[in-house]
Every structure is written in C-alpha cells, then in structure tokens.
TORKOLTOR-118538 format. One record per atom (N, C-alpha, C, O): residue in one letter; x, y, z. Coordinates in steps of 0.2 Angstrom, whole numbers, padded with zeros to 4 digits, always signed. Atoms other than C-alpha are relative to their C-alpha. Layout:
aXYZ ...
***
This chain:
x+0007+0000+0002 x+0043+0597+0043 x-0003-0006+0004 x+0000-0011+0005 x+0003+0005-0004 x+0031+0588+0055 x-0005-0004-0004 x-0009-0001-0008 x+0005+0004+0004 x+0021+0573+0047 x-0007+0000+0004 x-0007-0001+0010 x+0007+0000-0003 x+0002+0573+0050 x-0001-0007+0002 x-0001-0012-0002 x+0001+0007-0003 x-0002+0558+0061 x-0006-0003-0003 x-0007-0009-0004 x+0006+0003+0003 x-0019+0556+0052 x+0001-0003-0006 x-0003-0007-0009 x-0002+0003+0007 x-0010+0551+0036 x+0004-0006+0001 x+0007-0008-0004 x-0005+0006-0001 x+0000+0537+0044 x-0003-0006-0003 x-0009-0006-0004 x+0003+0007+0002 x-0002+0519+0038 x-0004-0004+0005 x-0005-0001+0010 x+0004+0004-0004 x-0011+0505+0045 x+0004-0003+0006 x+0010-0004+0005 x-0003+0002-0005 x-0007+0499+0062 x+0001-0008-0001 x-0002-0011-0005 x-0001+0007+0000 x-0001+0481+0065 x-0006-0004+0002 x-0008-0009-0002 x+0006+0003-0002 x-0017+0476+0073 x-0005+0000-0006 x-0009-0004-0007 x+0004-0001+0006 x-0027+0483+0058 x+0002-0005-0005 x-0002-0008-0009 x-0003+0004+0005 x-0016+0473+0046 x-0002-0007+0002 x-0004-0011-0003 x+0001+0007-0002 x-0018+0457+0056 x-0008-0002+0000 x-0010-0007-0003 x+0007+0001+0001 x-0037+0459+0057 x-0002+0000-0007 x-0007-0005-0009 x+0002+0001+0007 x-0038+0462+0038 x+0002-0007-0003 x-0002-0010-0007 x-0002+0006+0002 x-0028+0447+0035 x-0004-0006+0003 x-0006-0011-0001 x+0004+0006-0003 x-0039+0436+0047 x-0007+0000-0004 x-0009-0005-0006 x+0007+0000+0004 x-0055+0442+0037 x+0001-0002-0007 x-0003-0006-0009 x-0001+0002+0006 x-0047+0439+0021 x+0001-0008+0000 x-0001-0011-0005 x-0001+0008+0000 x-0042+0421+0026 x-0007-0003+0001 x-0008-0008-0002 x+0007+0003-0001 x-0060+0418+0032 x-0004+0000-0007 x-0007-0005-0009 x+0003-0001+0006 x-0066+0424+0015 x+0003-0006-0005 x-0001-0009-0009 x-0003+0005+0004 x-0054+0413+0006 x-0002-0007+0001 x-0003-0012-0003 x+0003+0006-0002 x-0059+0398+0016 x-0007-0002-0002 x-0008-0007-0005 x+0007+0000+0002 x-0077+0401+0012 x-0001-0002-0007 x-0004-0006-0009 x+0000+0001+0007 x-0074+0402-0006 x+0003-0007-0002 x+0000-0010-0007 x-0003+0006+0001 x-0063+0387-0006 x-0005-0006+0001 x-0006-0011-0003 x+0005+0005-0002 x-0077+0377+0003 x-0005-0001-0005 x-0008-0006-0007 x+0005-0001+0005 x-0090+0383-0009 x+0002-0003-0007 x-0002-0007-0010 x-0003+0002+0006 x-0079+0379-0024 x+0000-0008+0000 x-0002-0011-0005 x+0000+0007-0001 x-0076+0361-0018 x-0006-0003+0000 x-0007-0009-0003 x+0007+0003+0000 x-0094+0358-0014 x-0003+0000-0007 x-0006-0005-0009 x+0003-0001+0007 x-0099+0364-0032 x+0003-0005-0004 x+0000-0008-0009 x-0003+0005+0004 x-0086+0352-0040 x-0002-0007+0002 x-0003-0011-0003 x+0002+0007-0002 x-0092+0337-0030 x-0007+0000-0002 x-0009-0006-0005 x+0007+0001+0002 x-0110+0341-0034 x+0000-0001-0008 x-0004-0005-0011 x+0000+0001+0007 x-0106+0343-0053 x+0003-0007-0002 x+0000-0010-0006 x-0002+0007+0001 x-0096+0327-0052 x-0005-0005+0001 x-0006-0010-0003 x+0006+0004-0002 x-0111+0318-0044 x-0005+0000-0006 x-0008-0005-0008 x+0005-0001+0005 x-0122+0325-0057 x+0002-0003-0007 x-0002-0006-0010 x-0003+0003+0006 x-0111+0319-0071 x+0000-0007+0000 x-0002-0011-0005 x+0000+0007-0001 x-0110+0302-0064 x-0007-0003-0001 x-0009-0008-0004 x+0007+0002+0001 x-0129+0301-0063 x-0003+0001-0007 x-0006-0004-0009 x+0002-0001+0007 x-0131+0308-0080 x+0003-0006-0005 x-0001-0009-0009 x-0003+0005+0004 x-0119+0295-0087 x-0004-0007+0001 x-0005-0011-0003 x+0003+0006-0002 x-0128+0281-0078 x-0007+0000-0003 x-0009-0005-0006 x+0007+0000+0003 x-0145+0287-0084 x+0000-0001-0008 x-0004-0004-0010 x-0001+0001+0007 x-0138+0287-0102 x+0000-0008-0001 x-0002-0010-0007 x+0000+0007+0001 x-0135+0268-0099 x-0006-0003+0002 x-0008-0008-0001 x+0006+0003-0002 x-0151+0264-0091 x-0006+0001-0005 x-0010-0004-0006 x+0005-0001+0005 x-0162+0271-0105 x+0000-0006-0005 x-0006-0008-0006 x+0000+0005+0005 x-0157+0258-0118 x-0002-0007+0004 x-0005-0011+0001 x+0002+0006-0004 x-0159+0244-0104 x-0007+0000+0001 x-0010-0005+0000 x+0007+0000-0001 x-0176+0250-0100 x-0004-0002-0006 x-0008-0006-0006 x+0004+0002+0007 x-0181+0249-0119 x+0001-0008-0001 x-0004-0011-0003 x-0001+0008+0001 x-0173+0231-0120 x-0004-0004+0004 x-0007-0009+0002 x+0004+0004-0004 x-0182+0225-0105 x-0007+0000-0002 x-0011-0005-0002 x+0007+0000+0002 x-0199+0231-0111 x-0001-0004-0006 x-0006-0007-0006 x+0001+0004+0006 x-0196+0223-0128 x+0000-0007+0002 x-0005-0011-0001 x-0001+0007-0001 x-0191+0206-0121 x-0007-0002+0004 x-0010-0007+0002 x+0006+0002-0004 x-0206+0206-0108 x-0006+0000-0005 x-0011-0004-0004 x+0006-0001+0004 x-0219+0212-0121 x+0000-0006-0005 x-0006-0007-0007 x+0000+0005+0005 x-0214+0198-0133 x+0001-0007+0004 x+0002-0012+0001 x-0001+0007-0004 x-0214+0184-0119 x-0006-0005-0003 x-0011-0003-0004 x+0004+0005+0003 x-0222+0168-0125 x-0006-0001+0005 x-0005-0002+0011 x+0006+0000-0004 x-0240+0168-0118 x-0002-0007+0003 x-0005-0008+0008 x+0002+0007-0002 x-0241+0149-0116 x-0006-0002-0002 x-0010+0001-0006 x+0007+0003+0002 x-0256+0138-0118 x-0001-0006+0006 x+0003-0008+0009 x+0002+0005-0005 x-0266+0126-0107 x+0003-0007-0001 x+0003-0009-0007 x-0003+0006+0000 x-0257+0110-0103 x+0007+0000-0003 x+0010-0005-0003 x-0006+0000+0003 x-0241+0116-0110 x+0005+0001+0006 x+0003+0002+0012 x-0005-0001-0005 x-0224+0116-0100 x+0001+0007+0002 x+0000+0012-0002 x+0000-0007-0003 x-0222+0131-0088 x+0006+0003-0003 x+0012+0000-0004 x-0006-0004+0003 x-0211+0144-0097 x+0001+0007+0003 x+0005+0011+0001 x-0001-0007-0003 x-0213+0159-0086 x+0000-0002+0008 x-0004-0004+0011 x-0001+0001-0007 x-0206+0158-0068 x+0004+0006+0003 x+0009+0008+0001 x-0003-0007-0003 x-0203+0174-0058 x-0001+0000+0007 x-0006-0003+0010 x+0000-0002-0007 x-0199+0178-0040 x+0001+0007+0001 x+0001+0011-0004 x-0001-0007-0001 x-0196+0194-0032 x+0007+0003-0002 x+0008+0009-0003 x-0007-0002+0002 x-0177+0194-0037 x+0002-0003-0007 x+0007+0000-0009 x-0002+0003+0006 x-0176+0184-0053 x-0006-0002-0004 x-0011-0003-0002 x+0005+0001+0005 x-0186+0181-0069 x+0003-0005-0006 x+0008-0003-0008 x-0002+0004+0006 x-0185+0167-0082 x-0007-0001-0004 x-0012-0002-0002 x+0005+0001+0004 x-0196+0166-0097 x+0002-0001-0008 x+0008+0000-0009 x-0001+0001+0007 x-0197+0162-0116 x-0002+0007-0004 x-0008+0009-0003 x+0001-0006+0004 x-0196+0177-0128 x+0003+0000-0007 x+0006-0005-0009 x-0003-0001+0007 x-0190+0184-0145 x+0006+0004+0002 x+0005+0010+0004 x-0006-0004-0001 x-0172+0190-0144 x+0001+0006-0005 x-0001+0004-0011 x-0001-0005+0005 x-0167+0206-0153 x+0006-0003-0005 x+0010-0007-0003 x-0005+0002+0005 x-0157+0203-0169 x+0007+0002+0002 x+0012-0002+0000 x-0007-0003-0001 x-0142+0213-0162 x+0003-0005+0006 x+0009-0004+0006 x-0003+0004-0006 x-0140+0200-0147 x+0001-0007-0002 x+0004-0011+0002 x+0000+0008+0001 x-0141+0183-0156 x+0002-0001-0008 x-0001+0003-0012 x-0002+0002+0007 x-0133+0176-0172 x-0003-0007-0001 x-0001-0010-0006 x+0003+0006+0001 x-0143+0160-0170 x-0005+0000-0006 x-0008+0005-0008 x+0005+0001+0005 x-0155+0153-0183 x-0007+0002+0002 x-0011+0005-0001 x+0006-0002-0003 x-0169+0156-0171 x+0001+0006+0005 x+0006+0006+0008 x-0001-0006-0005 x-0172+0172-0161 x-0004-0002+0006 x-0004+0002+0011 x+0004+0002-0006 x-0184+0162-0149 x+0006-0002+0005 x+0010-0006+0003 x-0005+0002-0005 x-0174+0160-0133 x-0004+0000+0007 x-0009+0003+0009 x+0002+0000-0007 x-0177+0155-0114 x+0005+0005+0003 x+0011+0004+0003 x-0004-0005-0003 x-0170+0170-0105 x-0001+0000+0008 x-0006-0002+0011 x+0000-0001-0007 x-0166+0174-0087 x+0003+0007+0002 x+0008+0009-0001 x-0002-0006-0002 x-0164+0191-0079 x+0001+0000+0008 x-0003-0002+0011 x-0002+0000-0007 x-0156+0194-0062 x+0006+0005+0001 x+0008+0008-0003 x-0006-0004-0002 x-0142+0203-0052 x+0005-0005+0003 x+0003-0009+0008 x-0005+0004-0003 x-0126+0194-0048 x+0003+0003+0007 x+0002+0009+0008 x-0003-0003-0006 x-0116+0196-0032 x+0005+0006-0001 x+0006+0010+0004 x-0004-0006+0001 x-0105+0209-0040 x-0005+0006-0002 x-0002+0011-0005 x+0005-0005+0001 x-0121+0220-0042 x+0000+0002-0008 x+0000+0008-0009 x+0001-0001+0007 x-0122+0218-0061 x-0007-0003-0002 x-0008-0009-0001 x+0006+0002+0003 x-0139+0217-0069 x+0002-0004-0006 x+0005-0001-0011 x-0002+0004+0006 x-0137+0203-0082 x-0006-0004-0003 x-0012-0004-0001 x+0005+0004+0004 x-0147+0194-0096 x+0004-0006-0002 x+0009-0006-0006 x-0003+0006+0002 x-0143+0176-0099 x-0006-0004-0004 x-0012-0003-0003 x+0004+0003+0005 x-0151+0166-0114 x+0002-0006-0003 x+0008-0007-0004 x-0001+0006+0004 x-0152+0150-0123 x-0005-0001-0005 x-0011-0001-0004 x+0005+0001+0005 x-0159+0148-0140 x-0005-0006+0001 x-0003-0011+0004 x+0005+0005-0001 x-0175+0138-0140 x-0001-0003-0007 x-0003+0000-0012 x+0002+0004+0006 x-0178+0124-0153 x-0004-0006+0003 x-0004-0008+0008 x+0005+0005-0002 x-0192+0111-0152 x+0004-0006+0001 x+0002-0010+0005 x-0004+0006-0001 x-0179+0097-0154 x+0008+0002-0001 x+0010+0004-0007 x-0007-0001+0000 x-0161+0099-0150 x+0004-0006-0003 x+0003-0012-0001 x-0003+0006+0003 x-0150+0088-0162 x+0007-0001+0004 x+0010-0006+0003 x-0007+0001-0004 x-0134+0091-0150 x-0002+0002+0007 x-0007+0004+0009 x+0001-0001-0007 x-0132+0093-0132 x+0000+0008+0001 x+0003+0012-0003 x+0001-0007-0001 x-0138+0110-0126 x+0007+0004+0003 x+0010+0001+0008 x-0005-0004-0002 x-0124+0123-0124 x-0001+0004+0007 x-0007+0005+0008 x+0001-0005-0006 x-0122+0134-0108 x-0003+0006-0002 x-0002+0009-0008 x+0004-0006+0003 x-0133+0150-0109 x+0006+0005-0001 x+0011+0006+0002 x-0004-0006+0001 x-0125+0165-0116 x-0002+0006+0005 x-0007+0005+0008 x+0002-0005-0005 x-0124+0180-0105 x+0003+0007-0002 x+0008+0008-0005 x-0003-0007+0001 x-0122+0199-0106 x-0002+0004+0006 x-0008+0004+0009 x+0002-0005-0006 x-0121+0212-0092 x-0003+0006-0002 x+0000+0010-0007 x+0003-0006+0002 x-0133+0226-0094 x+0001+0006+0004 x+0002+0011+0001 x-0001-0006-0004 x-0130+0237-0080 x+0005-0001+0006 x+0005-0007+0009 x-0004+0001-0006 x-0117+0239-0066 x-0003+0005+0006 x-0008+0009+0005 x+0002-0004-0006 x-0120+0246-0048 x-0007-0001+0001 x-0011+0004+0004 x+0007+0001-0002 x-0137+0238-0046 x+0000-0004+0006 x+0003-0010+0006 x+0000+0003-0007 x-0140+0233-0028 x-0004-0006-0001 x-0002-0012+0001 x+0005+0005+0001 x-0155+0222-0033 x-0005+0002-0004 x-0006+0008-0006 x+0006-0002+0004 x-0170+0221-0044 x-0006-0003+0003 x-0006-0009+0006 x+0006+0002-0003 x-0188+0219-0038 x-0005-0001-0006 x-0007+0003-0009 x+0005+0001+0005 x-0200+0210-0049 x-0007-0001+0003 x-0008-0004+0009 x+0007+0001-0003 x-0219+0211-0046 x-0005-0002-0006 x-0003+0000-0012 x+0004+0003+0005 x-0233+0202-0056 x-0008+0002+0002 x-0010+0001+0007 x+0007-0002-0002 x-0251+0208-0058 x-0005-0006-0001 x-0005-0010-0006 x+0005+0006+0000 x-0264+0195-0053 x-0007+0003+0001 x-0009+0005+0006 x+0007-0002+0000 x-0282+0199-0058 x-0004-0004+0005 x-0010-0002+0006 x+0004+0004-0004 x-0288+0185-0047 x+0000+0002+0007 x-0004-0001+0011 x+0000-0002-0007 x-0284+0193-0030 x-0007+0003+0002 x-0010+0006-0002 x+0007-0003-0003 x-0299+0198-0019 x+0001+0007+0001 x+0000+0010+0007 x+0000-0007+0000 x-0297+0216-0023 x-0005+0002-0006 x-0007-0002-0010 x+0005-0002+0005 x-0308+0227-0034 x+0002-0002-0007 x-0002-0003-0012 x-0002+0002+0007 x-0297+0224-0049 x+0007-0004+0000 x+0010-0003-0005 x-0006+0004+0000 x-0283+0213-0044 x+0006+0003+0004 x+0004+0008+0008 x-0005-0003-0004 x-0266+0217-0036 x+0007-0003-0002 x+0007-0008-0006 x-0007+0003+0002 x-0247+0214-0037 x+0002-0005+0005 x+0001-0005+0011 x-0002+0006-0004 x-0239+0198-0031 x+0008-0001-0002 x+0010+0002-0007 x-0008+0000+0001 x-0220+0194-0029 x+0002-0007-0003 x+0008-0008-0003 x-0002+0006+0004 x-0220+0177-0038 x-0005-0002-0005 x-0011-0001-0004 x+0005+0002+0005 x-0228+0169-0053 x+0004-0006-0004 x+0009-0005-0007 x-0002+0006+0003 x-0225+0152-0060 x-0006-0004-0004 x-0011-0005-0001 x+0006+0003+0004 x-0236+0144-0074 x+0001+0000-0007 x+0007+0002-0010 x-0001+0001+0007 x-0239+0141-0092 x-0003+0006-0004 x-0002+0007-0010 x+0003-0006+0002 x-0247+0158-0094 x+0004+0006+0003 x+0008+0005+0008 x-0004-0005-0003 x-0239+0175-0091 x-0005+0005+0003 x-0011+0006+0001 x+0005-0005-0003 x-0246+0189-0080 x-0001+0006-0005 x+0003+0007-0010 x+0002-0006+0005 x-0255+0204-0089 x+0005+0005+0000 x+0007+0009-0004 x-0004-0005-0002 x-0243+0216-0081 x+0006-0002+0004 x+0006-0007+0008 x-0006+0001-0004 x-0225+0215-0075 x+0003+0007+0002 x+0004+0011-0002 x-0004-0006-0003 x-0216+0228-0064 x+0007-0002+0002 x+0008-0006+0005 x-0007+0001-0001 x-0197+0229-0064 x+0002+0007+0004 x+0002+0012+0001 x-0003-0005-0004 x-0189+0240-0050 x+0007-0001+0001 x+0009-0006+0004 x-0007+0001+0000 x-0171+0243-0052 x+0002+0004+0006 x+0001+0010+0007 x-0002-0004-0006 x-0163+0248-0035 x+0008+0000+0000 x+0011-0005+0000 x-0007-0001+0001 x-0145+0255-0037 x+0003+0000+0006 x+0000+0002+0012 x-0004-0001-0006 x-0131+0255-0025 x+0000+0007+0002 x-0001+0012-0002 x-0001-0007-0003 x-0128+0270-0014 x+0005+0004-0004 x+0004+0010-0005 x-0006-0004+0004 x-0112+0275-0024 x-0003+0002-0007 x+0000+0007-0009 x+0002-0002+0006 x-0122+0275-0040 x-0004+0007+0000 x-0004+0011-0005 x+0004-0007+0000 x-0133+0290-0034 x-0005+0001-0005 x-0006+0006-0008 x+0005-0001+0005 x-0147+0286-0046 x-0006-0004+0002 x-0006-0009+0005 x+0006+0003-0001 x-0165+0282-0045 x-0003+0000-0007 x-0003+0004-0011 x+0003+0001+0006 x-0175+0275-0060 x-0008-0001+0001 x-0009-0006+0005 x+0007+0002-0001 x-0194+0275-0062 x-0002-0008-0001 x+0002-0011-0005 x+0001+0007+0001 x-0202+0258-0061 x-0002-0001-0007 x-0005+0003-0011 x+0001+0002+0007 x-0203+0249-0078 x-0006-0005+0000 x-0006-0010+0003 x+0006+0004+0000 x-0221+0242-0080 x-0002-0001-0008 x-0003+0003-0012 x+0001+0002+0007 x-0224+0232-0096 x-0006-0005+0000 x-0008-0009+0004 x+0006+0004+0002 x-0240+0224-0103 x+0002-0006-0005 x+0006-0004-0010 x-0001+0005+0005 x-0238+0207-0111 x-0006-0001-0005 x-0011-0004-0003 x+0006+0000+0004 x-0248+0208-0126 x+0001-0004-0006 x-0002-0003-0012 x-0002+0005+0006 x-0241+0194-0138 x-0006-0004-0001 x-0009-0007+0004 x+0005+0004+0002 x-0254+0184-0147 x+0001-0007+0002 x+0007-0010-0001 x-0002+0006-0002 x-0255+0167-0139 x+0000-0005-0006 x+0003-0011-0006 x+0000+0004+0006 x-0258+0159-0157 x+0006+0001-0005 x+0006-0002-0010 x-0005-0002+0005 x-0243+0167-0165 x+0007-0004+0001 x+0011-0003-0002 x-0006+0004-0001 x-0230+0155-0157 x+0000-0006-0004 x+0005-0010-0003 
***
C-alpha cells in the first residue's frame, strides 16, 4: 500500500521553526513575569515605608503644634536651619517617663540616613547635672530633611518661606519636607504645621 505524502509528519525545518517561536514566547513570558515581580516588590516596599511614615507625620505635627511660643526678652528656644530644628515642646506620654513632659527637642538626619528625634526634659532648675539627650530613630532611608519657616514680614503680599529661624518666638507655619534615598522609592507630601499654642499657657 502506498502512503499518501500529504499525510506525512512535520519536516525538520518546520519543527525547528516551531521550537524557535516557542522559545521566543517563553522568553517574553519570563521577562514579563520578572518585571511584574519586581514592580510588586517595589510597591510592597513603598507601602511598608508609607505605613511607617504616617505615624511619624502625626508625631511631628503634634510636636510642632505644641512648640513653646516664647515671650519678649526670654531666652531663644526656637532655632531652625534648612537641615535641623531645635525647639521646646510637650512630649507625648508614650515617649517619656519623666515627671515633666516639657522638653527641648532636636530633629535631624544623621549620616546613616536616619531621621531622629533627640530630647532632654526641661526643668526650670536642674538639681543635678543635665544628662545627655535621649534619642529615638523615627525613619530609615531618609536622605535629608528640609525645613522652611513662614515669615510674614517679608516684602511680599503676605510673607514667604525662609530657610532659617532663630528667636524667642516661633514662626506661624513650619514646613517639613522629607527627601528619601533612591533605594526607598518613596515620596511624601510636605508636612505643613501651624504653631497655635497659647503663649500664656506655658
């Protein structure tokens, strides 16, 4: 019996061509899957970091809002530059076990890219030598922090932002900009806080 040539199997060239096309499809699928995994991993890192920034945002707002407003002729208690800030405020109960919650605090970023809060309890008269300030690291992967202060006396229609503030009074507004490292892959909106504490409540 003679076999019909039209029913013969694939030729070697056809098989090789099919394998080549299948290989390209598998490469494309593998590349897409790897890209998706990297994107998901980056998103998870950003989400985890955002979960950490939220409470820090709240804490910074609370500290600044309770900054001691000072008084005429009093010792300067508010000193801010573009990269660091020191002032007197009321500490949260969860961060201090001292008899007083009044404290002189400093906010900045150290060489290891950690946003930190350092504080020393404030007493009108220390009966012993002052201890070194306590410190807590608030955030990692912070390249730097930028502080700006609202000065209503600038020759503008309603004032403007300046990069330094030293005096016995506090600015009406404080802007905190957290700049994260490239590895963090995160941006956070500027933190703008009004200092509304009553000058006579201190």
